[in-house]
GUPA-989011 format. One line per field, with one value per residue (C-alpha): z, y, x; residue in one letter. Coordinates in Angstrom, 1 decimal, padded with zeros to 4 digits. Layout:
# residues N
pz <- [Z,...]
py <- [Y,...]
px <- [X,...]
resn <- [A,...]
***
This chain:
# residues 525
pz <- [118.4,118.0,121.0,122.2,121.1,120.8,119.4,121.7,120.9,122.7,123.8,121.0,118.4,115.7,113.5,111.9,113.4,113.9,111.1,110.8,108.5,106.5,109.2,111.8,109.8,109.5,113.2,114.1,111.0,111.9,114.5,116.1,116.6,120.2,122.3,124.2,124.3,122.2,119.6,119.4,119.3,116.2,114.6,114.9,112.3,114.0,111.5,110.9,114.2,116.9,120.4,121.7,123.2,120.8,117.8,118.2,117.1,113.8,113.3,115.9,115.0,116.9,120.2,119.1,118.8,122.6,124.4,127.9,129.6,129.7,131.1,130.4,131.2,129.4,130.3,127.8,127.9,124.7,123.8,120.7,119.3,116.5,114.5,112.6,109.7,108.8,106.1,107.1,110.8,112.7,116.0,118.0,120.9,122.5,124.8,127.1,128.5,130.5,129.8,130.4,126.9,127.1,129.4,128.8,129.0,126.9,128.2,126.3,126.5,124.9,123.9,123.5,122.8,120.0,117.0,114.7,114.7,116.3,119.3,120.9,121.8,123.0,124.6,125.3,126.3,125.9,126.3,124.1,123.8,120.0,119.7,122.3,121.2,123.7,121.6,121.5,118.4,118.1,114.8,114.1,111.3,109.2,106.5,103.6,102.1,104.1,107.3,109.3,108.0,105.1,107.5,108.7,105.3,103.8,106.2,106.0,102.2,100.9,099.1,099.8,101.6,104.9,108.2,109.1,110.1,113.8,114.9,113.7,116.1,119.3,122.4,125.4,127.6,124.7,124.6,121.3,118.9,116.4,113.6,114.3,113.9,111.4,110.1,106.6,107.7,106.3,104.3,101.1,102.2,099.8,099.3,101.0,104.3,106.2,104.7,105.8,109.0,110.6,114.0,113.6,110.3,111.7,114.7,112.7,110.7,113.8,115.7,112.9,112.7,116.4,116.8,114.1,111.9,109.1,108.4,106.5,103.3,103.9,107.5,106.5,104.0,105.6,102.6,102.6,101.5,104.0,103.7,105.8,108.6,108.7,107.3,103.9,103.5,104.3,106.6,109.2,112.2,113.1,115.7,116.5,119.6,119.6,122.7,122.2,124.8,124.9,123.6,121.3,123.0,122.1,124.2,122.3,123.0,121.2,120.3,118.2,117.4,115.7,113.4,114.0,114.9,111.2,110.6,113.1,112.8,115.0,115.5,117.5,118.6,119.4,121.4,120.8,123.1,122.1,124.2,122.4,123.4,121.2,122.3,119.8,120.3,117.1,117.4,114.7,114.7,112.0,111.9,108.8,108.5,110.5,109.1,110.8,111.0,113.5,112.0,113.6,115.1,116.8,117.7,119.5,118.4,120.7,119.8,122.2,120.8,122.8,120.9,122.7,121.8,121.2,118.3,117.2,114.8,114.3,112.9,111.3,110.7,109.7,110.0,108.2,108.6,105.1,106.7,110.3,109.8,107.3,108.1,106.1,107.6,106.4,108.4,107.8,110.1,109.5,109.3,112.7,113.3,115.8,117.4,118.3,120.1,119.7,122.2,121.0,122.8,121.0,122.2,120.4,121.6,119.3,119.4,117.0,116.6,114.6,113.2,116.0,118.6,120.0,120.8,121.8,123.0,122.3,124.2,123.0,125.5,126.3,129.1,126.7,125.2,121.9,122.3,119.0,118.2,117.7,114.3,112.9,111.6,109.6,109.3,106.7,107.0,106.5,105.0,106.3,104.5,106.5,106.3,108.9,109.1,112.4,113.0,115.6,119.1,118.1,116.4,113.6,110.9,109.9,107.5,107.3,104.6,105.3,102.9,104.0,101.8,103.6,100.8,102.2,105.4,105.8,108.0,108.4,107.7,104.2,103.8,107.1,105.7,105.2,101.5,100.6,103.3,102.2,098.6,099.9,101.7,098.6,096.5,098.9,100.5,099.0,099.6,101.4,102.3,105.5,105.6,108.9,109.2,112.4,113.7,116.9,118.0,121.2,123.3,125.9,128.1,126.4,123.3,121.0,118.7,115.9,113.4,110.6,109.7,106.7,106.3,103.2,103.2,103.4,101.2,097.4,097.5,099.8,101.7,104.0,105.9,104.5,104.7,108.1,108.7,112.0,113.5,116.7,118.9,122.2,124.4,126.7,129.4,130.3,134.1,133.6,134.5,134.2,131.3,131.2,127.9,127.0,123.6,122.0,118.8,116.8,114.2,112.0,109.8,108.0,107.7,106.0,107.2,107.4,110.7,109.4,106.8,104.9,104.4,106.0,104.6,104.3,105.7,108.5,107.5,110.6,111.2,114.0,115.8,118.1,120.7,122.7,125.4,126.5,129.4,129.6,132.4,131.4,133.5,132.3,134.3]
py <- [098.3,097.2,095.7,096.9,094.0,093.4,091.1,088.5,086.7,083.4,082.8,083.1,081.0,083.7,083.3,086.7,089.9,093.2,095.7,096.7,099.7,100.9,103.5,100.8,099.3,102.7,103.3,100.4,100.7,104.2,105.2,108.6,109.9,109.1,108.3,110.1,113.9,113.9,111.6,113.8,117.1,115.8,114.5,110.9,111.2,108.6,105.7,106.2,108.0,105.4,105.9,106.8,104.4,105.4,105.1,101.3,101.7,103.0,100.9,098.2,098.4,101.7,100.1,099.0,102.7,103.1,103.5,102.9,101.3,103.6,103.7,106.3,107.3,109.8,111.5,113.5,115.9,115.8,118.5,118.0,120.4,119.5,122.3,120.9,122.3,120.6,122.3,125.7,125.4,125.7,123.8,122.7,120.4,119.4,116.9,117.0,113.9,113.1,109.7,107.6,107.8,105.7,103.6,101.2,100.4,099.3,097.3,097.2,094.3,095.1,092.4,094.2,091.0,089.6,089.2,088.5,092.1,091.6,093.7,094.6,093.2,095.4,094.1,096.3,096.4,099.2,100.2,102.9,104.3,104.3,105.8,107.8,107.5,110.1,112.5,114.4,115.6,117.6,118.3,120.1,121.6,121.5,118.8,120.2,116.8,113.7,112.2,109.2,107.2,106.3,104.4,102.1,101.8,100.6,097.6,096.9,097.1,095.5,092.1,090.1,092.7,093.1,093.1,090.4,091.1,091.9,088.3,087.2,089.4,088.0,089.5,090.6,087.6,085.1,083.1,081.3,081.5,084.3,081.8,080.3,083.6,085.9,084.2,085.6,089.2,091.0,088.0,089.9,093.2,094.8,093.3,090.1,091.7,089.7,086.2,083.8,085.7,089.0,089.9,093.4,094.2,092.5,094.7,097.9,097.1,096.1,099.3,101.5,099.5,099.3,103.0,103.9,105.5,103.1,101.2,098.0,098.6,095.3,094.2,090.7,090.1,088.7,090.1,093.5,096.5,099.4,103.2,106.1,107.5,110.8,113.6,115.0,118.6,118.4,120.7,118.2,119.6,117.0,116.9,114.1,113.9,111.4,110.5,108.2,106.7,104.2,103.4,101.3,100.3,098.3,096.3,095.6,093.2,094.2,092.7,094.3,093.9,095.9,094.9,097.0,099.9,100.3,098.0,097.7,095.0,094.6,093.0,093.6,091.3,093.4,092.7,095.1,095.7,097.8,099.0,101.3,102.7,104.9,106.4,108.4,110.1,111.3,113.6,114.7,116.9,118.5,121.0,119.7,119.7,117.1,114.7,112.7,109.6,109.6,110.7,111.2,114.7,113.9,111.0,110.2,107.2,106.1,103.6,102.3,100.2,098.5,096.9,095.1,092.6,092.1,091.5,090.6,092.0,092.0,094.5,094.1,096.9,097.9,101.0,101.5,104.2,105.3,107.7,108.6,111.4,110.0,107.1,105.3,103.1,100.7,099.0,096.8,096.5,093.5,093.3,093.4,090.5,091.5,089.3,091.6,091.4,093.8,094.6,096.8,098.4,100.5,102.5,104.5,107.2,108.6,111.0,110.7,113.4,113.9,116.9,116.4,117.2,113.7,112.9,109.5,108.7,105.3,104.0,101.1,100.7,097.0,095.9,093.8,094.0,092.2,090.3,089.1,086.4,087.3,088.2,088.9,092.3,092.4,095.9,096.7,096.5,099.4,100.1,103.0,104.5,106.9,109.1,111.2,113.4,113.8,117.0,115.5,116.4,119.6,118.2,116.3,116.4,113.4,112.4,109.4,108.4,105.6,103.8,101.9,100.4,100.8,098.9,095.7,096.0,092.9,091.5,087.7,085.2,086.4,083.5,084.5,087.5,090.1,089.7,092.7,094.9,093.9,094.8,098.2,098.7,097.8,100.2,103.1,102.9,103.5,103.5,106.6,108.2,109.7,112.2,113.1,115.6,116.4,118.3,118.8,121.4,121.1,124.0,122.3,120.5,122.0,120.5,122.4,120.4,120.8,118.7,118.5,115.6,115.1,112.1,111.6,110.6,106.8,107.3,107.5,110.4,112.4,113.9,111.2,111.6,114.3,114.9,115.6,118.4,118.6,120.8,120.1,121.5,120.9,121.1,118.8,119.2,116.7,116.6,113.9,110.5,112.0,113.8,115.8,116.5,118.6,118.6,120.3,119.2,120.5,118.5,119.4,117.2,117.5,114.7,114.4,111.5,110.8,110.1,106.7,104.4,103.9,105.8,109.1,109.7,113.5,114.4,116.8,118.5,118.5,120.2,118.5,120.4,118.4,119.9,117.7,118.4,115.6,115.3,112.6,111.6,109.4,107.7,106.3,103.3]
px <- [053.1,056.7,058.4,061.8,063.9,067.7,070.2,071.5,074.8,074.9,078.5,081.1,079.3,079.7,082.7,082.5,083.9,082.3,082.3,085.9,086.7,089.7,090.3,090.7,093.6,095.3,095.0,097.2,099.5,100.5,103.1,103.5,107.0,107.9,110.9,113.6,113.7,116.9,115.3,112.2,114.1,115.8,112.6,113.7,116.5,118.7,118.9,122.7,123.5,122.7,123.8,120.3,117.9,115.1,117.4,116.9,113.3,114.6,117.8,118.6,122.3,122.4,123.0,126.5,127.4,127.1,130.4,128.9,126.0,123.0,119.5,116.8,113.3,111.1,107.8,105.7,102.8,100.7,098.1,096.0,093.5,091.0,089.4,086.4,084.4,081.1,079.0,080.5,080.1,083.3,083.9,086.9,087.8,091.1,092.7,095.7,097.5,100.6,102.3,105.3,106.7,109.8,112.0,114.9,118.6,121.5,124.5,127.8,130.3,133.7,136.3,139.6,141.5,139.3,141.5,138.6,137.5,134.1,135.0,131.7,128.2,125.4,122.2,119.2,115.6,113.2,109.5,107.9,104.4,104.3,100.9,098.9,095.3,093.9,091.9,088.6,086.8,083.5,081.9,078.5,076.6,073.4,073.4,071.3,070.4,071.3,070.0,071.4,068.4,070.7,073.0,070.2,068.6,072.0,072.0,068.2,067.8,071.0,070.7,067.6,065.7,067.5,065.7,063.1,059.6,059.0,058.3,061.7,063.7,065.1,063.5,065.4,066.1,065.7,068.9,068.1,071.1,070.6,071.2,067.8,066.1,067.7,070.8,070.3,070.4,073.4,074.5,074.8,076.4,078.9,082.4,081.4,082.3,079.8,079.4,076.7,075.9,076.7,075.4,076.7,074.8,071.7,071.9,072.2,069.1,067.2,068.1,066.8,063.6,062.9,063.8,061.2,063.9,063.0,059.8,059.1,057.2,055.3,055.2,054.1,056.9,060.1,062.0,060.4,062.3,062.5,061.8,062.8,060.6,062.5,060.4,061.5,062.8,066.5,068.4,069.3,071.2,073.9,076.6,079.1,081.2,084.1,086.2,089.2,091.4,094.2,097.7,099.8,103.0,106.1,108.6,111.8,114.6,117.8,121.2,123.9,127.5,130.3,133.2,136.3,134.0,133.3,130.3,127.4,124.7,121.7,118.3,115.1,112.3,109.2,106.1,103.2,100.3,097.2,094.3,091.9,088.5,086.3,083.0,080.9,077.6,075.8,072.8,070.4,067.3,065.0,062.2,060.6,056.8,055.0,052.4,049.6,051.7,054.7,058.0,061.4,062.1,065.4,067.6,070.9,072.9,075.8,078.6,081.2,084.1,086.8,089.7,092.5,095.2,098.9,101.3,104.8,107.4,111.1,113.7,117.1,119.6,123.1,125.2,128.5,131.2,132.2,134.7,135.2,132.7,130.2,127.8,125.2,122.4,119.7,117.0,114.0,111.0,108.8,105.0,103.4,101.0,098.3,095.7,092.8,089.5,086.5,083.7,080.8,077.9,075.3,072.3,069.7,067.2,064.5,061.6,058.7,056.0,052.9,051.1,048.6,051.2,051.7,055.3,056.7,060.2,061.9,064.9,067.0,069.8,070.2,072.5,074.6,078.0,078.7,082.0,083.4,085.9,089.5,090.9,094.4,095.6,098.8,100.2,102.9,106.6,109.0,112.4,114.5,117.5,119.8,122.8,124.6,127.7,129.4,131.4,133.8,132.6,130.8,127.7,126.0,123.4,121.4,118.6,116.3,113.8,111.3,109.0,105.8,103.1,099.8,098.1,099.7,097.7,095.4,092.8,092.8,091.6,090.8,088.3,086.6,084.8,087.6,088.2,086.1,087.6,091.1,090.2,089.0,092.3,094.3,092.1,092.2,095.7,099.1,102.8,104.0,107.3,108.5,111.4,113.2,116.0,117.8,120.8,122.7,125.3,127.3,128.6,130.7,128.2,125.1,123.5,121.1,118.9,116.3,114.5,111.9,109.6,107.3,105.0,103.0,099.3,098.7,095.6,095.6,093.1,095.5,092.5,091.0,094.2,096.5,100.2,101.9,104.4,106.3,108.9,110.9,113.6,115.3,118.3,120.3,122.8,125.5,126.2,128.8,127.2,123.7,122.1,118.9,117.1,114.1,112.2,109.3,107.6,104.7,102.8,099.8,097.7,094.3,091.7,088.4,086.3,082.5,080.7,079.9,081.4,078.1,074.8,075.9,079.4,079.5,082.9,083.9,087.2,089.4,092.8,094.7,097.4,099.6,102.0,104.3,106.8,109.2,111.7,114.3,116.7,119.6,122.2,125.5,126.6]
resn <- [M,K,K,I,L,F,L,I,I,S,G,L,T,I,S,V,S,H,S,Q,E,V,S,D,A,V,R,Y,A,Q,D,N,L,T,G,T,A,R,F,R,A,M,S,G,A,F,G,A,V,G,G,D,L,S,S,L,S,V,N,P,A,G,S,A,I,F,L,N,N,Q,V,A,I,T,F,S,N,Q,N,I,K,N,N,S,S,Y,F,G,T,Q,T,S,D,K,D,N,S,F,I,L,N,Q,A,G,G,V,F,V,F,N,D,R,N,N,K,S,G,W,N,K,I,A,I,G,A,S,Y,E,N,T,N,N,F,N,N,N,T,Y,S,A,G,T,N,P,T,R,S,I,D,G,Y,F,L,A,Y,A,N,Y,G,N,G,G,A,P,V,P,G,Q,F,V,E,I,G,D,K,E,P,I,T,N,R,Y,G,F,L,G,S,N,L,P,N,S,Q,Y,P,N,L,S,G,F,S,A,Q,Q,A,M,L,G,Y,Q,G,F,I,I,N,A,D,D,E,N,N,P,N,S,T,Y,S,T,N,V,P,A,G,G,N,F,Y,Q,D,N,I,I,S,E,R,G,Y,N,S,K,V,S,F,N,I,A,T,S,Y,K,D,R,I,Y,L,G,A,N,L,N,V,H,V,T,D,Y,R,R,S,S,S,F,Y,E,E,N,D,N,P,L,V,P,A,P,T,I,S,N,L,T,F,N,N,E,L,Y,T,Y,G,N,G,F,S,F,Q,L,G,A,I,G,K,V,T,E,A,F,R,L,G,I,A,Y,E,S,N,T,W,Y,E,L,Y,D,E,V,H,Q,S,L,Y,T,L,T,E,T,S,G,G,Q,G,V,E,Y,T,L,N,P,D,Y,V,N,V,Y,E,S,Y,T,L,Q,T,P,G,K,F,T,F,S,G,A,Y,I,F,G,K,S,G,L,I,S,I,D,Y,A,I,K,D,Y,G,N,T,K,F,K,P,N,S,G,G,F,G,G,L,N,N,D,I,S,D,Q,M,T,S,N,G,E,L,R,V,G,A,E,Y,K,I,K,R,L,S,L,R,G,G,Y,R,F,E,G,S,P,Y,K,N,K,T,T,I,G,D,L,N,S,Y,S,G,G,L,G,Y,N,F,G,G,T,K,L,D,L,A,Y,S,Y,A,E,R,K,T,S,Q,G,F,F,A,T,G,L,T,D,P,A,N,I,T,S,K,L,N,N,V,S,L,S,L,L,F,E,L]
***
């Protein structure tokens, strides 16, 4: 009988990272619309407006628009509901979270005697939660043709035969480096994703084998092919529960200046911090006819991913007054260079049964976490073009259009095993546009605001992640030296993604509805 065995990674001797996917790149390349309540109420259309702390995240020249020193803090409540459809079965799940969304300040230094025309310098610092990852998704349904066995077979059978015979596995407690035992495993996976050695791909094949989901066709052949141990017949009930927690945040240091209050120039240096946890639990069962040999009746496959790290980017921007009422703006946001770390824990529980009625449960839940070496992720830069018309002291209307090429997202080093994945990103991802329109109308001390936002799909197929449509509104009241702002925004987006990147890729179609309420308190100093 097979022993319960597991992959041991001795220290950090493995130079290849865990199995990143295209979706991982998109997660860190995308930003949600966050910031002050005024900024959110107008859907972030502030590239040519300035004068708001969150406008610096669009165009750093906006701090030079401020007339006085200002500090602000914003809290947000986010509610997200995911409606899922998987082979006709409708399910839903939701999550609610309360976060510190934004905090920061701008300090303005005027030089009234400067004859050169450069009459103002503004310095600012701000914190923003650029992406709140808190989310729950539940999908369930009966797959008529595919089982999860395809996932494990994809790793076991690729290239030179995949998984080794039982004696080549590393037993629990054995600290011998994995290169001595099954270094060839996973070496020929598609797209050169795992060159020379991949602990992750080896582990997937091994889990499937030790959990009796797949069997070696020849137990005495180290390069044996593998076959499924799931009974034929189709109609596999499957459900997948995903819980995500964490954030992507940005701390910005800003400086800006103005020339005769007609031309405004600014720059940001940004430090990014990410902390992301994803727990998924996949369950499958079938009622297909049993045979004398043991076959899989049901299984639970758990995956826990923890990704953390930091990054750096910079921004440049300019705003020009064409007339006293009409402004134009342009801004550039550089690539963000992240250094990230992954930690992975997996467990598998299976039940085999025979036609004779004998059932055996197998548990593979080692007390180990696979810690992988750091890697670099370069997310794409962005250009933003803006226009605004100011109606004196009674209001304004503004529009921003941003362009970002997600196909330029890259994992590095390219020679370290990411070449194939980067090719996948280039093949699947595309340049997208984001349109933001906002308006504000003032009635004495009261301000009424509204906005609309459209963001195109970052995928060429337009379905893996669809277009986003968002509407927003809000109000603010000026008490003099203190301002209080409230905003509400609604966003909806459809996605279509498989439970796994290979083997079992049938998608669940999910409609995500995001409701957000933000409250800002501002002080003019």
